[in-house]
C-alpha positions in Angstrom: -23.7 12.6 -10.4 -24.2 16.4 -10.2 -22.8 18.1 -7.2 -22.9 21.7 -6.1 -19.6 22.0 -4.2 -16.1 21.2 -5.6 -12.7 21.3 -4.1 -10.4 23.2 -6.3 -6.7 22.6 -6.2 -3.9 24.7 -7.7 -1.3 21.9 -7.4 -1.7 18.1 -6.8 -2.3 17.1 -3.3 0.3 14.6 -2.2 -0.2 14.5 1.6 -2.3 11.6 2.9 -3.1 9.7 6.0 -3.9 6.0 5.7 -6.3 4.7 8.5 -6.2 1.0 9.2 -8.8 -0.3 11.8 -7.5 -3.5 13.3 -8.5 -6.4 15.6 -6.3 -9.5 15.5 -4.6 -8.5 12.2 -1.0 -9.0 13.2 -0.1 -11.3 10.3 -1.9 -9.1 7.8 -0.3 -5.8 8.8 3.1 -7.4 8.7 2.5 -7.7 5.0 0.3 -4.7 4.4 2.3 -1.9 6.0 5.6 -2.6 4.2 3.6 -2.8 0.9 2.0 0.6 1.6 5.4 2.1 2.5 7.0 0.8 -0.7 4.2 2.0 -2.9 3.8 5.5 -1.4 7.5 6.2 -1.1 8.0 5.1 -4.7 5.4 7.6 -5.8 6.8 10.3 -3.6 3.8 10.9 -1.3 4.1 12.6 2.1 2.1 10.1 4.2 1.4 8.6 7.6 -0.2 5.3 8.5 -2.6 5.2 11.5 -3.3 1.8 13.0 -6.5 2.0 15.2 -6.4 -1.1 17.3 -9.1 -2.4 19.6 -6.6 -4.0 22.0 -6.0 -7.1 19.9 -4.8 -10.0 22.0 -2.6 -11.3 19.1 -0.1 -8.4 19.4 -1.3 -6.2 16.4 -0.6 -2.9 18.2 2.9 -4.1 19.3 3.7 -5.2 15.8 2.7 -1.8 14.4 4.8 0.0 17.0 7.8 -2.1 16.1 7.3 -1.1 12.5 7.3 2.5 13.4 10.9 2.1 14.7 11.8 1.2 11.1 9.5 3.6 9.1 9.0 6.5 11.5 5.6 7.3 10.1 3.3 4.6 11.7 1.1 5.8 14.5 -0.9 3.5 16.8 -4.2 4.5 18.5 -4.9 1.8 21.1 -8.5 1.6 22.1 -9.4 0.0 25.4 -12.7 -1.5 24.3 -14.3 -2.6 21.1 -17.0 -0.1 20.2 -17.3 -1.0 16.5 -15.5 -0.1 13.2 -17.4 3.2 13.0 -15.9 4.4 16.3 -12.5 3.1 15.3 -12.6 4.9 11.9 -13.8 8.1 13.5 -10.8 8.1 15.9 -8.4 7.5 13.0 -10.0 10.1 10.8 -10.0 12.7 13.6 -6.3 12.0 14.3 -5.2 12.3 10.7 -2.8 15.2 10.1 -2.7 15.3 6.3 -4.9 16.7 3.5 -6.4 13.4 2.3 -7.6 10.6 4.5 -7.8 7.1 3.1 -9.3 4.2 5.0 -9.1 0.5 4.1 -9.6 -2.9 5.7 -6.4 -4.4 7.0 -7.0 -7.9 5.8 -5.3 -7.6 2.4 -8.7 -7.8 0.6 -8.0 -4.7 -1.5 -5.3 -3.8 -4.0 -3.3 -1.0 -2.6 -2.4 0.3 -6.0 -5.9 1.6 -6.3 -4.9 4.3 -3.8 -3.1 6.0 -6.7 -6.3 6.0 -8.6 -8.1 7.5 -5.6 -5.5 10.3 -5.4 -6.0 11.0 -9.2 -9.7 11.6 -8.6 -9.1 13.7 -5.5 -6.8 15.9 -7.6 -9.5 16.1 -10.3 -11.6 17.9 -7.7 -13.6 15.1 -6.0 -14.1 15.3 -2.3 -15.1 11.7 -1.6 -13.8 8.8 -3.7 -15.4 5.4 -3.1 -14.1 2.0 -4.0 -16.8 -0.1 -5.6 -16.7 -4.0 -5.4 -19.8 -4.5 -7.5 -18.9 -2.8 -10.8 -18.7 -6.2 -12.4 -18.9 -9.7 -11.0 -15.2 -10.1 -11.7 -14.3 -7.4 -9.2 -15.3 -9.6 -6.2 -13.4 -12.8 -5.8 -15.6 -15.8 -5.0 -13.5 -19.0 -4.5 -15.9 -20.7 -2.1 -19.6 -21.1 -1.7 -19.7 -19.1 1.6 -17.9 -16.3 -0.2 -20.4 -16.4 -3.0 -23.2 -16.1 -0.4 -21.5 -13.0 1.1 -21.1 -11.5 -2.3 -24.8 -12.1 -3.1 -26.0 -10.6 0.1 -23.6 -7.6 -0.3 -24.7 -7.0 -3.9 -28.4 -7.3 -3.1 -28.1 -5.1 0.0 -26.2 -2.4 -1.9 -28.8 -2.4 -4.7 -31.4 -1.8 -1.9 -29.2 1.0 -0.6 -29.2 2.6 -4.0 -32.9 2.4 -4.5 -33.9 3.7 -1.0 -31.3 6.4 -0.8 -31.6 7.7 -4.3 -27.8 8.0 -4.4 -26.2 6.6 -7.6 -23.6 4.4 -5.9 -23.2 0.6 -6.3 -21.3 -0.1 -3.1 -22.1 1.8 0.1 -20.3 -0.6 2.5 -16.7 -1.0 1.3 -14.2 0.4 3.7 -11.9 1.5 1.0 -12.3 5.2 0.3 -10.6 8.6 0.2 -12.0 11.9 1.6 -10.6 15.4 1.8 -9.8 16.4 5.4 -11.9 19.5 4.9 -15.0 17.5 3.9 -14.5 15.1 6.8 -14.4 18.0 9.3 -17.6 19.4 7.9 -19.7 16.2 8.4 -20.5 15.0 11.9 -20.8 11.2 11.9 -22.4 9.5 14.9 -22.5 5.8 14.0 -20.2 3.4 15.8 -20.9 0.3 13.6 -20.1 -0.3 10.0 -23.2 1.9 9.3 -20.8 4.8 9.4 -19.8 3.9 5.8 -23.3 4.6 4.6 -23.6 7.6 6.9 -20.5 9.2 5.5 -21.9 9.0 2.0 -25.3 10.4 2.9 -23.8 13.3 4.9 -21.3 14.1 2.3 -24.0 14.1 -0.4 -26.2 16.3 1.8 -23.4 18.8 2.2 -23.1 19.1 -1.6 -19.6 17.7 -2.0 -18.4 16.0 -5.1 -18.5 12.2 -5.0 -17.3 9.5 -7.4 -17.1 5.7 -7.3 -14.4 3.7 -9.0 -14.3 -0.1 -9.4 -11.8 -1.9 -7.3 -10.7 -5.5 -6.9 -11.8 -7.4 -3.7 -10.3 -10.6 -2.6 -11.1 -12.9 0.4 -8.8 -12.7 3.4 -6.1 -15.3 3.8 -5.1 -14.7 7.5 -7.6 -14.4 10.3 -11.4 -14.3 10.4 -13.9 -11.7 9.2 -15.4 -9.5 11.9 -18.7 -9.0 10.2 -21.7 -11.3 10.9 -24.0 -10.5 7.9 -27.0 -12.4 9.4 -26.7 -10.2 12.5 -25.7 -6.9 11.0 -27.9 -6.8 7.8 -31.2 -6.1 9.6 -29.6 -3.3 11.7 -28.0 -1.9 8.6 -31.3 -1.8 6.7 -32.9 0.1 9.6 -30.1 2.6 9.5 -30.4 2.9 5.7 -34.1 3.8 6.0 -33.3 6.4 8.6 -30.5 8.0 6.6 -32.4 7.8 3.3 -35.5 9.4 4.8 -33.4 12.2 6.2 -31.6 12.7 2.9 -34.8 12.8 0.8 -36.4 15.2 3.3 -33.4 17.6 3.0 -33.5 17.3 -0.8 -37.2 18.3 -0.8 -36.4 21.4 1.2 -33.8 22.6 -1.3 
């Protein structure tokens, strides 16, 4: 993709904030946070982990606070009500102190080692790096029929996103991405649902920032239940897609 704006760096950026939106993810963050700590400390990054919790009844927030006693770099944002992943991500992104913001699901679906690849692309000058689950069929784990159905809906929906928006991305809906803090501050997201993931891409594109997508591995969760109801959310997402795509194409026509 051709972009008009590029972030130039004189030395590699090594300061990052990891944003983890959570609701009933206690068992998962007990595994995920120590893995993140080991990986990022080993690679000598300056980092913080921000857990944005929607008042989970399973003790997710309390577990994260206990982990901070050990690591001293885990911050907890406790939200009083569930407004959606978009609102949670926005709170986490706005609270981030470091140069690069990385968000990811807390359910162990993604391979955290891909964070190192995100940082490589950021230091090559990209402002938004997206994790793509649909590069090949092997990227998306499909052990059960219901997971195959989710994969099919996701892949078909993202193809529709690509056609309607005109943005050359294969996966608009994965919450595994990195963005420079300066780029985040310059876009003004409004969505409170998972539509924020699409909104971020469209707004960043409109602003002329440099975007790249890299293939990532995606596995089904082991602990807990998915918070996304595809049958309910897909129609809403399509309407949002049409809105964002029309706005993007209109702005492109005016250039």
